C-alpha positions as CSV (number, residue, x, y, z in Angstrom):
1,M,-23.9,2.4,-6.7
2,L,-24.0,-0.9,-4.9
3,A,-27.0,-1.9,-2.8
4,P,-26.7,-3.7,0.5
5,G,-26.6,-7.3,-0.1
6,S,-24.2,-6.8,-3.1
7,T,-21.1,-9.0,-3.2
8,I,-17.6,-7.4,-3.5
9,G,-15.0,-9.6,-5.2
10,I,-11.4,-9.5,-3.7
11,L,-8.3,-10.7,-5.6
12,G,-5.9,-11.8,-3.1
13,G,-6.4,-13.6,0.3
14,G,-4.1,-12.1,2.8
15,Q,-4.6,-9.8,5.8
16,L,-5.6,-6.7,3.7
17,A,-8.4,-8.8,2.0
18,R,-9.4,-10.2,5.5
19,M,-9.9,-6.7,6.9
20,I,-11.7,-5.4,3.8
21,A,-14.1,-8.3,4.3
22,L,-14.6,-7.6,7.9
23,A,-15.3,-3.9,7.1
24,A,-17.9,-4.8,4.4
25,A,-20.0,-7.1,6.6
26,P,-21.5,-4.4,9.1
27,L,-22.5,-2.4,6.0
28,G,-24.5,-5.4,4.8
29,L,-22.2,-6.2,1.8
30,K,-20.8,-9.8,1.1
31,T,-17.3,-10.7,0.0
32,H,-15.9,-13.3,-2.3
33,I,-12.1,-14.0,-2.1
34,F,-10.3,-15.0,-5.1
35,A,-6.8,-16.5,-4.3
36,P,-4.5,-19.3,-5.4
37,E,-3.0,-20.1,-1.8
38,A,-4.8,-22.6,0.1
39,G,-5.9,-21.6,3.6
40,S,-5.7,-18.1,2.9
41,P,-6.5,-15.8,6.0
42,A,-9.3,-14.0,4.2
43,F,-11.1,-17.2,3.5
44,D,-12.2,-17.4,7.2
45,V,-14.2,-14.3,7.3
46,A,-15.6,-14.0,3.6
47,S,-19.1,-15.2,2.4
48,A,-17.3,-17.4,-0.2
49,H,-13.9,-18.0,-1.7
50,T,-12.3,-19.4,-4.9
51,E,-9.0,-21.1,-4.8
52,A,-7.5,-20.8,-8.2
53,A,-4.7,-19.3,-10.1
54,Y,-4.9,-15.7,-11.3
55,D,-4.5,-16.7,-14.9
56,D,-7.3,-19.4,-14.8
57,L,-9.6,-17.7,-17.2
58,A,-12.6,-20.0,-16.6
59,A,-12.3,-19.6,-12.8
60,L,-12.1,-15.8,-13.1
61,E,-15.2,-15.7,-15.3
62,R,-17.2,-17.9,-12.9
63,F,-16.0,-15.5,-9.9
64,A,-17.0,-12.4,-12.0
65,H,-20.5,-13.8,-12.4
66,G,-20.9,-14.1,-8.6
67,V,-19.9,-10.6,-7.7
68,D,-20.9,-7.0,-8.4
69,V,-17.6,-5.4,-8.2
70,V,-14.0,-6.5,-8.2
71,T,-11.1,-5.0,-6.2
72,Y,-7.7,-6.4,-5.0
73,E,-5.7,-6.4,-1.8
74,F,-2.1,-6.1,-3.5
75,E,-0.5,-4.7,-6.5
76,N,1.0,-7.7,-8.1
77,V,-2.1,-9.0,-9.5
78,P,-1.5,-9.6,-13.2
79,V,-2.9,-6.6,-15.2
80,A,-4.2,-9.2,-17.6
81,T,-6.4,-10.6,-14.8
82,A,-7.8,-7.2,-14.1
83,E,-8.4,-6.5,-17.8
84,H,-10.1,-9.9,-18.3
85,L,-12.4,-9.2,-15.2
86,S,-13.3,-5.8,-16.4
87,A,-15.1,-7.1,-19.4
88,F,-17.7,-8.7,-17.0
89,R,-17.8,-6.5,-13.8
90,P,-16.4,-3.0,-12.8
91,V,-12.8,-3.3,-11.4
92,H,-11.6,-0.8,-9.0
93,P,-9.0,0.6,-9.1
94,G,-8.6,0.0,-12.8
95,A,-6.1,-1.9,-14.7
96,R,-4.3,1.3,-15.6
97,A,-3.4,2.1,-12.0
98,L,-2.3,-1.3,-11.4
99,G,0.0,-1.3,-14.4
100,I,1.6,2.0,-13.6
101,T,2.4,1.1,-10.0
102,Q,3.8,-2.4,-10.8
103,D,6.7,-1.0,-12.5
104,R,9.0,1.4,-10.4
105,L,10.3,3.0,-13.7
106,V,6.8,3.6,-15.1
107,E,5.6,4.9,-11.6
108,K,8.6,7.4,-11.3
109,S,8.1,8.7,-14.8
110,F,4.2,8.9,-14.2
111,V,4.8,11.0,-10.9
112,A,7.5,13.1,-12.5
113,G,5.3,13.8,-15.4
114,L,2.9,15.5,-13.0
115,G,5.5,17.9,-11.9
116,I,5.8,16.2,-8.5
117,E,9.3,15.8,-6.9
118,V,10.8,12.2,-6.9
119,A,14.4,11.2,-6.4
120,P,16.6,11.3,-9.4
121,F,16.3,7.9,-11.4
122,A,17.5,6.1,-14.5
123,A,16.7,2.8,-16.1
124,V,19.1,0.1,-15.8
125,N,19.0,-3.0,-17.9
126,D,22.7,-4.1,-17.8
127,E,26.1,-3.3,-16.0
128,D,27.0,-0.7,-18.6
129,E,23.9,1.2,-18.1
130,L,24.3,0.9,-14.3
131,V,27.8,2.4,-14.4
132,H,26.4,5.4,-16.7
133,A,23.6,5.9,-14.3
134,L,25.9,6.0,-11.2
135,D,28.2,8.6,-13.0
136,H,25.0,10.7,-13.5
137,I,23.2,10.1,-10.4
138,G,26.1,9.6,-8.0
139,R,26.5,7.8,-4.7
140,P,25.0,6.7,-2.5
141,S,22.1,5.5,-4.5
142,V,19.7,2.6,-4.6
143,L,19.3,0.0,-7.1
144,K,15.8,-1.5,-7.3
145,T,14.2,-4.2,-9.4
146,R,11.5,-2.6,-11.6
147,R,8.9,-5.1,-10.5
148,F,7.8,-7.3,-7.5
149,G,9.8,-5.7,-4.8
150,Y,8.4,-4.9,-1.3
151,D,9.5,-4.7,2.2
152,G,13.1,-4.2,1.0
153,K,13.2,-7.1,-1.3
154,G,14.8,-6.6,-4.6
155,Q,17.0,-3.6,-3.7
156,V,20.5,-2.8,-2.8
157,M,22.3,0.3,-1.6
158,I,25.3,1.2,-3.7
159,R,27.9,3.2,-1.7
160,E,31.3,4.6,-2.8
161,E,33.2,1.4,-2.1
162,D,30.6,-1.0,-3.8
163,A,31.1,-2.5,-7.1
164,P,28.4,-2.2,-9.7
165,K,28.6,-5.8,-10.8
166,A,28.0,-7.0,-7.2
167,A,24.9,-4.7,-6.8
168,F,23.6,-5.8,-10.1
169,D,24.1,-9.5,-9.1
170,A,22.5,-9.0,-5.7
171,I,19.2,-7.9,-7.3
172,G,19.3,-11.0,-9.7
173,R,20.3,-9.0,-12.8
174,H,16.7,-8.1,-13.4
175,P,15.5,-5.0,-15.3
176,A,16.1,-2.2,-12.7
177,I,15.9,1.4,-11.8
178,L,18.7,3.3,-9.9
179,E,17.4,6.1,-7.7
180,G,19.5,8.8,-6.1
181,F,19.5,8.7,-2.3
182,V,17.2,11.3,-0.7
183,P,18.7,12.9,2.5
184,F,15.3,12.5,4.4
185,V,14.7,13.3,8.0
186,R,11.6,11.1,8.2
187,E,9.3,8.8,6.2
188,V,5.7,9.7,6.0
189,S,2.7,8.4,4.1
190,V,-0.9,9.8,2.9
191,V,-3.7,7.3,2.9
192,A,-6.5,8.6,0.8
193,A,-9.6,7.5,-1.0
194,R,-11.3,8.7,-4.2
195,R,-14.6,7.9,-5.7
196,A,-15.4,7.5,-9.5
197,D,-17.0,11.0,-9.4
198,G,-13.8,12.5,-8.0
199,A,-15.0,12.8,-4.4
200,F,-11.6,12.7,-2.4
201,A,-10.7,12.3,1.2
202,A,-7.4,12.0,2.9
203,Y,-6.3,11.0,6.4
204,E,-3.7,12.9,8.3
205,V,0.0,12.5,7.3
206,T,1.4,9.3,9.0
207,E,5.0,9.1,10.2
208,N,6.6,5.7,9.7
209,V,9.4,3.9,11.2
210,H,10.8,0.9,9.4
211,R,13.1,-1.8,10.8
212,H,14.9,-4.2,8.2
213,H,12.9,-2.6,5.5
214,I,9.6,-3.5,7.1
215,L,7.2,-1.0,8.7
216,H,7.6,-1.2,12.4
217,R,5.5,1.6,13.8
218,S,3.2,4.4,12.5
219,T,2.2,7.5,14.5
220,V,-0.4,10.2,13.8
221,P,-0.1,13.2,13.9
222,A,3.3,13.2,12.1
223,N,6.1,15.8,13.0
224,V,5.6,17.8,10.0
225,T,4.3,21.5,9.5
226,P,1.0,22.4,8.5
227,E,2.3,23.4,5.1
228,T,3.9,20.0,4.7
229,E,0.8,18.2,5.7
230,A,-1.2,20.2,3.2
231,A,1.4,19.8,0.3
232,A,1.4,15.9,0.9
233,Q,-2.4,15.6,0.9
234,E,-2.5,17.7,-2.5
235,I,0.0,15.4,-4.0
236,A,-2.3,12.4,-3.2
237,R,-5.2,14.2,-4.8
238,R,-3.3,15.0,-7.8
239,I,-2.1,11.4,-8.2
240,G,-5.6,10.1,-7.6
241,D,-7.0,12.3,-10.2
242,A,-4.3,11.6,-12.8
243,L,-5.0,8.0,-12.4
244,A,-8.9,8.4,-12.4
245,Y,-8.4,6.2,-9.2
246,V,-11.3,4.5,-7.5
247,G,-10.6,3.1,-3.8
248,V,-8.1,3.6,-1.1
249,F,-4.6,4.3,-2.0
250,A,-1.3,5.4,-0.2
251,V,1.5,7.7,-1.4
252,E,4.9,7.1,0.6
253,L,7.0,10.2,0.9
254,F,10.2,11.4,2.2
255,V,10.5,14.6,4.3
256,V,13.5,16.7,3.5
257,E,14.5,19.7,5.7
258,A,16.6,22.5,4.0
259,D,16.8,26.2,4.4
260,G,14.8,26.2,7.5
261,G,11.7,24.5,5.9
262,Q,10.3,21.1,4.9
263,R,9.5,19.6,1.5
264,V,8.2,16.3,0.5
265,V,9.7,13.8,-2.2
266,V,7.4,11.0,-3.4
267,N,8.9,7.6,-2.8
268,E,6.2,5.2,-4.2
269,I,2.4,4.6,-4.7
270,A,0.5,1.7,-3.2
271,P,-2.8,1.1,-5.1
272,R,-4.6,-0.5,-2.3
273,V,-5.3,-0.2,1.5
274,H,-1.9,0.2,3.2
275,N,0.0,-1.0,6.2
276,S,0.6,2.7,7.4
277,G,-3.2,3.1,7.5
278,H,-3.8,0.4,9.8
279,W,-4.1,2.9,12.7
280,T,-7.4,4.1,11.2
281,L,-8.9,0.8,12.2
282,D,-9.4,2.0,15.7
283,G,-8.1,5.4,15.6
284,A,-10.2,7.2,13.0
285,E,-13.9,7.8,12.6
286,T,-13.8,5.7,9.4
287,S,-11.1,3.0,9.0
288,Q,-9.3,2.8,5.7
289,F,-11.0,-0.6,5.0
290,E,-14.5,0.9,5.4
291,Q,-13.5,3.8,3.3
292,H,-12.3,1.5,0.5
293,V,-15.5,-0.4,0.5
294,R,-17.5,2.9,0.4
295,A,-15.4,4.3,-2.5
296,I,-15.7,1.0,-4.7
297,A,-19.4,0.8,-3.8
298,G,-20.1,4.5,-4.9
299,W,-21.2,5.4,-1.3
300,P,-20.5,8.5,0.5
301,L,-17.0,8.7,1.8
302,G,-16.7,8.6,5.6
303,L,-15.0,11.2,8.0
304,T,-11.3,10.8,8.3
305,T,-11.3,12.5,11.7
306,R,-8.5,11.2,14.2
307,R,-9.8,10.0,17.7
308,G,-6.7,11.1,19.5
309,R,-2.9,10.6,19.3
310,V,-2.5,7.1,17.6
311,E,0.3,4.7,17.4
312,M,0.2,1.4,15.4
313,T,2.9,-1.2,15.8
314,N,3.3,-4.2,13.5
315,L,3.7,-7.7,15.1
316,I,6.2,-9.4,12.9
317,G,7.1,-13.1,13.2
318,D,7.3,-14.4,16.8
319,E,6.3,-11.0,18.2
320,A,2.7,-12.1,17.7
321,G,3.4,-14.6,20.4
322,S,3.0,-11.7,23.0
323,W,-0.8,-11.4,22.2
324,H,-1.8,-12.1,25.8
325,K,0.3,-9.2,27.1
326,V,-1.3,-6.9,24.5
327,L,-4.7,-7.9,25.8
328,E,-3.6,-7.1,29.3
329,E,-2.6,-3.7,28.3
330,K,-5.5,-1.1,28.9
331,G,-6.3,0.9,25.7
332,A,-4.5,-1.4,23.4
333,H,-6.4,-3.0,20.3
334,L,-5.1,-6.3,19.1
335,H,-5.5,-7.5,15.4
336,L,-4.2,-10.9,14.6
337,Y,-4.4,-12.0,10.9
338,G,-5.2,-15.7,11.4
339,K,-2.0,-16.9,9.7
340,A,-1.2,-20.6,10.4
341,E,2.6,-20.2,10.3
342,S,4.8,-17.5,11.8
343,R,8.0,-16.8,10.0
344,P,10.9,-14.3,10.4
345,G,9.7,-11.0,8.6
346,R,6.1,-12.0,8.2
347,K,3.4,-9.7,9.3
348,M,1.3,-11.5,11.8
349,G,-0.7,-8.7,13.3
350,H,-0.7,-5.3,14.6
351,V,-1.4,-3.4,17.6
352,T,-3.1,0.1,17.8
353,R,-2.8,2.4,20.7
354,I,-4.8,5.6,21.3
355,F,-3.8,8.3,23.6
356,P,-5.4,11.5,24.7
357,E,-4.3,14.6,22.9
358,G,-1.9,16.9,24.7
C-alpha cells in the first residue's frame, strides 16, 4: 500500500494522464509523467515529467527509480516497456492485460474463452482468408486491424456490394480480424475498478452515442433493464478477475433486443480510465480517476454512487471554442485538456451536466 507522499509514474501524457494526476494531488500523491511528445498536456499538472521514447531503456530505468508504482493512460504502450519497468517497480495493470487488449483477435478469443458472448469473428491475414471469413460470417461485417485502431481508425464496414480487395486495401493490408455485425439497439459501457486483492467496484452502466466513430455523449442511467445492468457489471467482474487486473478499466458492449428481452455482447476492453467514464468526474461520489489512483495504490475503493441524472458531452476540435458559453450555463462543468492545437476529430475537452432525478 502506498503512503501519502509517494509518486505514481504514468506512461503517456495526454488528457487521461492529466486527469489522473489532478486526482492524485488532493490525496497527497505526486505524479511523474513519461511521454515522448513535447508539451504533453499532463506535463502542466504533474510533479515531474520525462520526455523520452518508450523504448529508451536508460530513461525508463531512471524514471522507475523515481516513482513507487507505474501505470499508463493508453493501451498502446509497448508491452516490452511494461515488462522492463516491472523489474524495478509494480506496474498496474500488468503487462499481460496490456498485451491481450492490444490485439483485437487475442482479446476476442480471450473474452469468448470466458464463455462471454462476442460477435462472430475470424482472423484475416490476406485476401483469400478475408473471402473465406466473409463466406462463413456473412455481410454486413466489419474488418478491423488487429492492432492500433481507435475512434474508428483502422476499420471498414463490408456490405453486400463491397469488394473484399477494396476493404483489405482500406485498412492498409495489415493483419486483421473480421467481425460479424451485431444488430444492436444501443451501445453501453461499464467502467469498473479492481484492486490486487480482488476488491471490485463498478459504476452504473453508461449509454454512449458516437459521431463519426468518436464518442459524442454519455448518459447515466442507461436505458437498460435492471437484469441487463447486473449482467454487464458481472461481465466486467469476470474479465477483471481473469486478467488479475489492477486499476480502472472499461468494457464496451452492444445491447441487443430479442424475444422481448435484452442481452449484451462484448465489443472491446479498454485497460485504462475511459472516455465514457468522464461523467464520474462530477457525477459520482468518486471519479474514475481517483478510483484508479486508489486501486493502484492499494487503498480502499471509493463509492460509485451517482449524484443525479448525468450527461457528458465531448468537445471535439473547434467545439472547444464554445467554452465561454459553457461557463455561462448553470450546472455545467467544463473540463479543457490544455492541448495547444485544435484539430478535427481531436478531443479537446468535455462538459458534464447533472440533472435532478425524476
